C-alpha angles and dihedrals in degrees: 000000000000123000128215139198112208115187122210090019099147091098146341120025092354093054093046090049094049090051092048092050091049091050088057090054103261122137110234137209105209110210123201132179103212109327101090093163093059090044089054088054089054091049091052091055096053121109120236129007141286099057121143143196123235122181141190148091106295093199088076108080094212091050090049089054091049092050093052091046092049092048092049092047093050098041099032093235144006116235098161129042121189111191098203105135114106149132113261128205114272146123095297096044106035118112114177109191092230095049108034129087117232097252092053090045091056094044095050094044092050095047095046095047091046094052103031100039116010095045094054089047091054093046091048089052093049097045096042093050089052091050091048091050090052091043086229130145117244146164135225124195122191121204105221130160145242083241087079088068107030098039132245109235093177093048110020092167089061093053091046093048093050092046088051090049091054091049092045090053092053091049090051091047088061095041097046103040092087086059092052092251118134123206125192139157139217123212110202125191122212109334122196098232126154094266091053096050095096090057092049092049094046137068092289094056099090092048092050092051091046091059088082123056086226088068095232143076126252127263131232088238091059091054090046090053090056091048089049089057095045091051093049120104088240092062100063090110088062090067109133093026126131107206116206113220104177107112092249090299090130123022122199122210 
């Protein structure tokens, strides 16, 4: 039985991914930043037994190390890492260059890079070094964004962090393949998670749905299905890939 650590799994894509992995038979460490109650709800929805909760701010390197250690201790090992936790664009995190004062600009850049890029890098280091020490195969999937390709004028640090995460994943795919560890990324477009429901129900909803020729937004379950494939033993040859999941709302050339 394989074991997985899914970060940011208290709701949304992380919750859907944790559920999908448990349905396949994996034991899952459900990570949460601060919302322990929602993480407990995720835990209650998992299939099978032996799943655990691990909590803390991943932007702190010592906390990241503790979380990996706690997950490994509880599960026995980590074979799969899903780097999903992150700060998304929104009213409290946006920082348009033509509207934001310099102090806020610095604070929001630092925080977003710390959480969306440096934290996944640290977790990848910790989990991959453990896999290497065990001489065990493994897989890491990073949850990026279409914003890395189309730009994020309201939250440029988000676009930069996700672009960096994609590039980091490809670097790790090269570095870790000799150790039988695959690394891939997904790049979702707008996903209709709980925290986005107000936008979808408001004035912006029709415009968000119209971004895709399907006339709707994506679901957390659709992203989880892609992660489920990329974390399967059959998907090792997809290592280094960045899979677009945006309903043709943004096409790369």
